[in-house]
C-alpha positions in Angstrom: -3.5 -22.8 -2.6 -2.5 -20.5 -5.6 0.7 -20.6 -7.7 2.3 -17.9 -9.8 1.2 -19.8 -12.9 -2.3 -20.2 -11.8 -2.5 -16.5 -11.1 -1.1 -15.6 -14.6 -3.8 -17.7 -16.2 -6.7 -15.9 -14.6 -8.8 -14.0 -17.0 -11.2 -11.2 -16.6 -15.0 -11.8 -16.6 -18.0 -9.7 -16.9 -18.0 -9.2 -12.9 -15.0 -9.1 -10.6 -14.3 -12.4 -8.9 -12.2 -13.8 -6.1 -9.9 -16.9 -6.0 -9.0 -18.0 -2.5 -5.4 -18.6 -1.4 -4.8 -19.3 2.2 -5.1 -17.8 5.7 -7.9 -15.4 4.6 -5.9 -14.1 1.7 -7.3 -14.1 -1.8 -6.8 -12.8 -5.2 -9.4 -10.5 -6.7 -9.7 -10.1 -10.4 -11.4 -7.0 -11.6 -13.4 -6.7 -14.9 -10.5 -4.9 -16.4 -8.1 -7.8 -15.7 -6.3 -6.1 -12.9 -5.2 -8.6 -10.2 -5.0 -7.6 -6.5 -4.1 -9.4 -3.3 -6.5 -9.0 -0.5 -7.0 -10.2 3.0 -10.3 -10.5 4.9 -10.3 -10.8 8.8 -12.4 -10.2 11.7 -11.6 -7.6 14.4 -14.1 -6.8 17.3 -16.9 -8.7 15.6 -16.5 -6.7 12.3 -15.3 -8.1 9.0 -12.6 -5.8 7.5 -10.5 -6.2 4.2 -7.0 -5.3 3.7 -5.7 -4.7 0.1 -2.3 -5.9 0.1 -1.2 -4.8 -3.3 -1.4 -5.4 -7.0 0.1 -8.3 -8.8 2.3 -8.0 -11.8 5.7 -6.5 -13.0 4.8 -3.1 -11.5 3.3 -4.7 -8.3 4.2 -7.5 -5.9 4.9 -11.1 -6.3 2.8 -14.0 -4.6 5.5 -14.6 -2.1 5.8 -11.0 -0.9 1.9 -10.9 -0.7 2.0 -13.9 1.5 4.5 -12.2 3.8 2.5 -9.1 4.1 -0.5 -11.2 4.9 1.5 -13.0 7.6 2.5 -9.5 9.0 -1.2 -8.3 8.9 -2.3 -11.6 10.7 0.2 -10.8 13.5 -1.5 -7.3 13.8 -4.9 -8.7 14.0 -3.8 -11.2 16.6 -2.6 -8.1 18.6 -5.9 -6.4 18.3 -4.8 -3.9 15.6 -6.5 -3.4 12.3 -4.0 -3.4 9.4 -6.2 -1.6 7.1 -6.5 1.3 9.7 -2.8 1.3 10.1 -2.2 1.4 6.3 -4.7 4.4 5.9 -3.0 6.2 8.9 0.6 5.7 7.4 -0.7 7.0 4.0 -2.0 10.2 5.7 1.2 10.5 7.7 3.4 10.3 4.4 1.2 12.6 2.5 1.5 15.4 5.2 5.2 14.9 5.4 5.5 15.1 1.6 3.2 18.1 1.3 5.1 20.1 3.9 8.5 19.1 2.6 7.6 20.1 -0.9 6.2 23.5 0.1 9.3 24.1 2.1 11.7 23.1 -0.7 9.7 25.5 -3.1 9.9 28.3 -0.7 13.6 27.9 -0.2 14.3 27.9 -3.9 12.1 30.8 -4.8 12.2 33.1 -1.6 14.4 36.2 -1.9 16.9 36.2 0.7 18.8 39.1 2.2 22.4 39.6 1.0 23.8 38.7 4.4 21.9 35.4 4.3 23.1 34.6 0.7 26.8 35.2 1.6 26.4 33.1 4.7 25.1 30.3 2.7 27.9 30.7 0.2 30.5 30.3 3.0 28.9 27.2 4.4 
């Protein structure tokens, strides 16, 4: 089982490597020294991997990674792939953000009729 201190001591090597934690979760250390939490699971006879997040000041802690891993384990127990859910959520957020951004730009730059401008001022 990993500790915060053990993760901080991990060094990069010529090739990326894994250090196991528990419940299918492990830490992946890239050649660049970047440390990521991952979770391996089997669903419908297929092995899949969920990247839980990066470790560090701008990332997540070991405790938070374990909590996310437990949530992912519950999804797997219900027959749902956490990796597919994560991708689906990212696509949904990207579509929402893009449409909202376009709408805001249009509202700022579009020329409105005088009656619309005066109506907006009165609101």
